[in-house]
C-alpha positions as CSV (number, residue, x, y, z in Angstrom):
1,M,78.5,12.8,140.8
2,D,78.2,15.4,143.6
3,K,78.4,13.7,147.0
4,L,75.1,15.2,148.2
5,I,73.4,14.0,145.0
6,H,74.9,10.6,145.4
7,R,73.8,10.3,149.1
8,L,70.3,11.4,148.3
9,S,70.1,9.2,145.2
10,S,71.2,6.2,147.1
11,R,68.6,6.9,149.8
12,I,65.8,7.3,147.1
13,A,66.9,4.0,145.4
14,A,66.7,2.2,148.7
15,I,63.3,3.6,149.4
16,I,62.1,2.5,146.0
17,E,63.3,-1.0,146.8
18,Q,61.6,-0.9,150.2
19,E,58.4,0.9,149.5
20,G,58.0,0.4,145.7
21,V,54.9,-1.4,144.2
22,P,54.8,-3.4,141.0
23,A,54.9,-1.0,138.0
24,E,55.9,-0.8,134.4
25,T,58.5,1.4,132.7
26,R,57.5,3.5,129.7
27,E,59.4,0.9,127.6
28,G,57.2,-1.9,129.0
29,A,59.7,-3.5,131.5
30,V,58.6,-4.6,135.0
31,C,59.9,-2.5,137.8
32,K,59.2,-1.2,141.3
33,A,58.0,2.4,141.7
34,I,57.0,5.0,144.3
35,P,54.6,7.9,143.6
36,F,56.2,11.0,142.2
37,S,55.0,12.9,145.2
38,R,57.2,10.7,147.4
39,Y,60.2,11.3,145.2
40,M,59.6,15.0,145.1
41,E,59.2,15.0,148.9
42,L,62.6,13.3,149.3
43,C,64.3,15.7,146.8
44,L,63.0,18.8,148.5
45,Y,62.4,17.9,152.1
46,D,64.7,15.1,153.1
47,E,65.9,15.9,156.6
48,H,69.6,15.8,155.7
49,E,69.9,16.3,151.9
50,G,66.6,17.9,150.8
51,Y,66.8,21.0,148.7
52,Y,64.7,23.0,151.3
53,R,66.5,21.5,154.3
54,S,70.2,21.8,153.4
55,G,72.7,23.8,151.4
56,S,72.9,27.5,150.8
57,I,70.1,30.1,150.4
58,R,67.9,29.0,147.5
59,T,66.5,32.4,146.4
60,G,68.0,35.5,144.9
61,R,71.0,36.1,142.7
62,Q,73.1,33.5,144.3
63,G,70.3,30.9,144.4
64,D,68.2,29.2,141.7
65,F,65.2,31.5,141.3
66,Y,63.7,34.8,142.3
67,T,60.4,35.5,144.0
68,S,58.3,38.6,143.8
69,G,59.7,39.6,147.2
70,A,63.0,40.3,145.6
71,I,61.7,42.9,143.2
72,G,62.3,46.4,144.7
73,G,60.6,45.8,148.0
74,I,57.2,46.6,146.4
75,M,55.4,43.4,147.2
76,G,56.0,43.6,150.9
77,Q,54.8,47.2,151.0
78,M,51.5,46.3,149.2
79,L,50.9,43.4,151.6
80,A,51.7,45.7,154.5
81,R,48.9,48.0,153.3
82,Y,46.4,45.2,152.9
83,I,47.2,43.5,156.3
84,Q,47.1,46.9,158.0
85,G,43.5,47.3,156.8
86,A,42.6,43.8,158.0
87,V,44.1,44.3,161.5
88,E,42.5,47.6,162.0
89,G,39.1,46.2,161.1
90,N,39.3,43.5,163.8
91,R,39.7,44.3,167.4
92,G,42.1,42.4,169.7
93,F,45.6,41.0,169.6
94,S,46.9,39.2,166.5
95,L,49.6,36.9,165.5
96,I,51.0,37.6,162.0
97,A,53.2,35.0,160.3
98,E,54.9,34.6,157.0
99,W,54.9,30.8,156.2
100,G,57.7,29.9,153.9
101,A,59.5,33.2,154.5
102,G,62.8,32.2,152.8
103,A,65.5,34.7,153.7
104,G,62.9,37.2,155.0
105,A,62.7,39.7,152.1
106,I,58.9,40.3,152.3
107,T,58.9,40.2,156.1
108,S,61.5,42.9,156.4
109,Q,59.7,45.1,153.8
110,M,56.5,44.8,155.8
111,L,58.0,45.5,159.2
112,E,60.0,48.4,157.8
113,T,56.8,49.9,156.3
114,W,54.8,49.6,159.5
115,R,57.7,50.8,161.7
116,D,58.3,53.9,159.5
117,H,54.7,55.0,160.0
118,S,54.7,54.4,163.8
119,L,51.4,52.5,163.8
120,D,49.8,52.1,167.2
121,W,48.3,48.7,166.5
122,L,51.7,47.2,166.1
123,Q,51.8,47.0,169.9
124,T,49.0,44.3,169.7
125,I,51.0,42.1,167.2
126,D,53.2,39.1,167.7
127,Y,55.1,38.3,164.5
128,G,56.4,34.9,163.3
129,V,58.9,34.1,160.6
130,V,58.4,30.5,159.4
131,D,60.8,28.5,157.3
132,D,62.2,24.9,157.4
133,H,65.6,25.7,155.9
134,P,68.1,26.5,158.7
135,R,70.1,28.9,156.5
136,H,67.0,30.8,155.4
137,L,66.0,31.4,159.1
138,E,69.6,32.6,159.8
139,A,69.5,35.0,156.9
140,A,66.1,36.3,157.9
141,K,67.4,37.0,161.4
142,E,70.5,38.7,160.0
143,R,68.3,40.8,157.7
144,L,66.0,41.9,160.5
145,D,68.9,42.6,162.8
146,C,70.4,44.9,160.1
147,L,67.1,46.6,159.6
148,L,66.0,47.1,163.2
149,G,69.4,47.5,164.9
150,H,68.8,47.8,168.6
151,E,65.2,48.5,168.1
152,R,63.2,45.6,169.5
153,G,60.5,44.1,167.3
154,A,59.9,47.1,165.0
155,G,57.1,48.2,167.4
156,T,55.5,44.7,167.7
157,R,55.1,42.8,170.9
158,S,57.6,40.2,169.7
159,I,59.3,38.7,166.7
160,S,59.9,34.9,166.7
161,F,61.6,32.5,164.2
162,Y,60.1,29.0,163.7
163,N,60.3,25.9,161.6
164,S,56.9,24.6,160.5
165,E,56.4,22.3,163.5
166,E,57.2,25.0,165.9
167,A,55.0,27.5,164.0
168,A,52.0,25.1,164.2
169,A,52.5,24.8,168.0
170,A,52.7,28.6,168.3
171,V,49.6,29.2,166.2
172,R,47.7,26.7,168.3
173,K,48.8,28.5,171.4
174,F,48.2,32.0,170.2
175,G,45.2,31.2,168.1
176,A,43.1,30.1,171.1
177,A,42.8,33.7,172.3
178,Q,43.6,36.0,169.4
179,H,43.3,36.4,165.6
180,V,45.9,34.7,163.4
181,I,47.0,36.2,160.0
182,I,49.1,33.9,157.9
183,F,50.4,34.8,154.5
184,A,52.4,32.6,152.1
185,N,54.1,33.7,148.9
186,E,55.0,30.9,146.5
187,L,54.6,28.2,149.2
188,I,52.0,25.9,147.7
189,D,53.8,25.4,144.4
190,A,56.7,23.8,146.2
191,M,54.6,21.1,147.9
192,P,55.0,17.6,146.6
193,V,52.5,16.7,143.9
194,H,51.1,13.4,142.5
195,R,51.3,13.1,138.7
196,V,48.9,11.1,136.6
197,V,48.2,10.3,132.9
198,L,45.1,9.2,131.1
199,R,46.4,6.0,129.4
200,E,44.0,4.0,127.2
201,G,41.1,5.6,128.9
202,E,42.3,4.8,132.4
203,L,43.8,7.1,135.0
204,V,47.3,5.9,135.8
205,E,49.7,7.3,138.3
206,L,53.2,8.4,137.1
207,G,55.6,6.8,139.4
208,V,59.4,6.9,139.8
209,C,61.6,3.8,139.3
210,H,65.3,3.1,139.7
211,V,67.1,3.0,136.3
212,E,70.2,0.8,136.1
213,T,73.2,2.5,134.5
214,A,76.9,1.6,134.5
215,R,78.1,4.9,135.9
216,D,75.7,6.3,138.5
217,I,72.2,6.0,140.1
218,S,69.4,7.3,137.8
219,F,65.6,7.4,137.9
220,G,62.8,7.4,135.3
221,W,59.1,7.5,134.8
222,S,56.9,4.5,135.2
223,Y,53.2,3.6,135.2
224,M,51.7,2.4,138.5
225,P,48.2,2.1,140.1
226,L,46.8,5.1,141.8
227,S,48.4,5.4,145.3
228,S,45.3,7.1,146.7
229,K,41.6,7.3,145.9
230,A,41.8,11.0,146.7
231,I,43.7,11.6,143.5
232,A,40.8,10.4,141.3
233,D,38.3,12.1,143.6
234,S,40.1,15.5,143.2
235,I,40.1,15.2,139.4
236,E,36.5,14.3,139.4
237,A,35.5,17.2,141.6
238,D,37.3,19.6,139.3
239,G,34.8,18.6,136.6
240,V,37.3,18.7,133.7
241,T,37.6,15.8,131.4
242,M,41.2,14.8,130.7
243,L,42.4,13.9,127.2
244,E,44.0,10.6,126.2
245,G,47.7,10.9,126.9
246,Q,47.3,14.0,129.0
247,E,49.5,14.4,132.1
248,T,48.6,16.5,135.1
249,E,49.4,17.2,138.8
250,I,47.3,16.8,142.0
251,N,48.5,18.5,145.1
252,L,47.0,16.5,148.0
253,V,49.7,17.9,150.4
254,A,48.3,21.4,149.9
255,E,44.8,20.2,150.8
256,Q,46.2,18.5,154.0
257,W,48.1,21.7,154.9
258,L,45.0,23.8,154.6
259,E,43.1,21.4,156.8
260,M,45.9,21.5,159.4
261,I,46.0,25.3,159.5
262,G,42.2,25.3,159.7
263,E,42.3,23.1,162.7
264,I,44.6,25.4,164.7
265,V,43.2,28.8,163.7
266,N,39.9,29.8,165.4
267,S,39.7,33.3,163.9
268,G,41.9,34.8,161.3
269,M,42.9,35.3,157.7
270,L,45.1,33.2,155.3
271,I,46.6,34.9,152.2
272,L,48.0,32.6,149.5
273,I,49.9,34.0,146.6
274,D,51.1,31.7,143.9
275,Y,51.2,31.0,140.2
276,G,48.4,28.9,138.9
277,H,45.1,28.5,137.2
278,S,41.5,27.4,137.4
279,A,41.0,23.6,136.8
280,A,39.7,24.3,133.3
281,E,42.9,26.1,132.3
282,Y,45.1,23.7,134.4
283,R,43.9,20.8,132.2
284,A,43.3,22.6,129.0
285,S,44.0,20.7,125.7
286,Y,47.1,22.7,125.1
287,R,48.6,21.6,128.4
288,M,49.3,18.0,127.7
289,Q,52.4,17.5,129.8
290,G,51.2,19.2,133.0
291,T,53.0,22.1,134.7
292,L,56.0,20.5,136.4
293,M,59.2,22.6,136.2
294,C,62.6,22.5,137.7
295,Y,65.0,25.4,138.4
296,K,68.8,25.5,138.9
297,Q,71.0,28.5,138.7
298,H,68.1,30.5,137.2
299,L,67.7,28.0,134.3
300,A,64.3,26.3,133.8
301,H,63.8,22.7,132.5
302,D,61.3,19.9,133.0
303,N,63.5,16.9,134.1
304,P,63.1,16.3,137.8
305,F,65.6,13.4,137.7
306,V,68.8,15.3,137.2
307,S,70.5,16.7,140.3
308,P,68.2,15.4,143.0
309,G,68.5,17.6,146.1
310,V,70.2,20.5,144.4
311,Q,67.5,21.8,142.1
312,D,64.0,23.2,142.8
313,I,61.0,21.2,141.6
314,T,57.7,23.0,141.3
315,A,54.2,22.7,139.8
316,H,51.6,25.3,139.2
317,V,48.7,25.6,141.6
318,N,45.2,24.3,140.7
319,F,43.2,27.1,142.4
320,T,39.9,25.3,141.9
321,A,41.1,22.4,144.0
322,L,42.8,24.7,146.5
323,R,39.6,26.7,147.0
324,R,37.5,23.6,147.4
325,A,39.9,22.2,150.0
326,A,39.9,25.5,151.9
327,E,36.2,25.5,152.1
328,R,36.1,21.9,153.2
329,A,38.6,22.8,156.0
330,G,36.3,25.6,157.3
331,W,37.7,28.6,155.5
332,K,35.6,31.1,153.7
333,V,36.8,32.6,150.4
334,A,36.9,36.4,150.9
335,E,38.6,37.2,147.7
336,E,40.3,35.6,144.7
337,T,42.0,37.8,142.2
338,T,45.2,38.1,140.1
339,Q,48.3,39.5,141.6
340,L,48.1,42.3,139.1
341,Q,44.7,43.4,140.3
342,F,45.7,43.0,143.9
343,L,48.6,45.3,143.4
344,M,46.5,47.8,141.5
345,D,43.8,47.8,144.3
346,Q,46.5,48.4,146.9
347,G,47.6,51.6,145.1
348,I,50.9,50.4,143.5
349,L,50.6,53.1,140.8
350,D,50.7,55.8,143.6
351,L,54.4,54.7,144.1
352,L,55.4,55.6,140.5
353,R,57.3,58.9,140.4
354,S,57.9,61.1,137.3
355,H,61.5,62.3,137.2
356,Q,64.1,63.8,134.9
357,D,67.0,61.8,136.4
358,R,69.0,60.1,133.7
359,D,70.8,57.8,136.2
360,P,69.2,54.3,135.8
361,F,70.5,53.4,139.2
362,S,68.9,56.2,141.1
363,E,66.3,55.2,143.8
364,T,63.4,56.6,141.8
365,S,64.5,54.8,138.6
366,K,65.0,51.5,140.4
367,R,61.6,51.8,142.1
368,N,59.7,52.7,138.9
369,R,61.5,49.8,137.1
370,A,60.5,47.4,139.9
371,I,56.8,48.4,139.7
372,R,56.8,47.9,135.9
373,Q,58.5,44.5,136.3
374,L,55.8,43.4,138.9
375,L,53.0,44.6,136.7
376,L,54.2,43.7,133.2
377,S,56.9,41.1,133.3
378,D,55.9,38.2,130.9
379,G,52.3,38.4,132.0
380,M,53.3,36.7,135.3
381,S,51.4,39.1,137.4
382,E,48.2,37.8,135.9
383,T,49.3,34.2,136.1
384,F,50.0,34.8,139.8
385,K,46.8,34.6,141.9
386,V,45.9,35.9,145.3
387,L,43.5,33.9,147.4
388,V,42.3,35.4,150.6
389,L,40.6,33.2,153.1
390,T,38.9,34.0,156.5
391,K,37.8,31.9,159.4
392,G,35.7,32.5,162.6
393,E,34.9,36.1,163.6
394,F,37.6,37.7,161.4
395,I,36.1,40.1,158.9
396,I,37.7,41.9,156.0
397,Q,36.3,44.2,153.4
398,R,36.7,43.4,149.7
399,I,40.2,44.1,148.4
400,Q,40.3,47.8,147.5
401,K,42.8,50.6,147.3
402,Q,44.2,51.4,150.7
403,P,45.0,54.9,152.0
404,E,48.6,56.0,151.6
405,S,49.2,55.9,155.3
406,V,51.6,53.1,154.6
């Protein structure tokens, strides 16, 4: 067993022993268990061994998965267009931050787009790059240094790099006197989720127990009482009846995060981009095992108990619950659409170029291919949703095609 996996597994086993409540394995044996959300939190965010706190860069060719920011620089350019329109429609200074920025791909695309068009309003902007993985922040700094060279801030007032705690403090400070624009691409899907199953007509939480083996430390599923009344409340609010034996996820951490951001932003906009569904589709009869997936070295599977700390664990986003939590936290829903429609409305087709170049590696060929991939690849651009929220005095127009000034 890998040393990191062993250390984290030992820690998880100890926490199950300390925090675990009486539960039952799927085979009917008595055990102790912790909520899956606690297990997922430890696997992804443990301070020393967590997947998003340690190790190498997690995205891109050398990582375990790609995000839309890695596809030809197009996503960043489209977001740059949209945010430009929002900033220009609201007077005053603004803080713009990418939360969960990874290695800074989208941030660099946006700053490059704005810089190349010498936009005057950049002088009113403070920019924040937010990520909790130390290597990700280092890579983002390196990427921006390479992009900007000796040019300071790409025309902005400042560029800063934060972990989540530092970012919250900065938003609280800046947000008292200026607008705040936060965007997050594939952030919510990586937040720890509770898992439940309807068992003999009763909602039961799926917990994690320690499984004794001769060779190493292993974990498995168990049945335990609901760890929070909020789990049942969220499912009830969705208004979708679960089927006997159906499993599903509830993301209470996302609801808490929206509340926290709502408390520190007086006026601003929050853009959330992630793959997910309405509650009706999230708990449809054909989705009996939920949406939990794991990724390692670009291979997908559904076993979260192999390789703790060195594989990504994710769940699709319930946008019905997300929208409800946002409104409860004081946000107004300005727009909810698919990523496909968002890209179309921002003029992505304007970037396509006809050409006679037979070289598949020419810049024009690569750009056209990236656009097609974003729009057509496995229908993912329709599975991905864009939720735009506003708060306070911040006003935006409905998503529409932006001028080609950027």
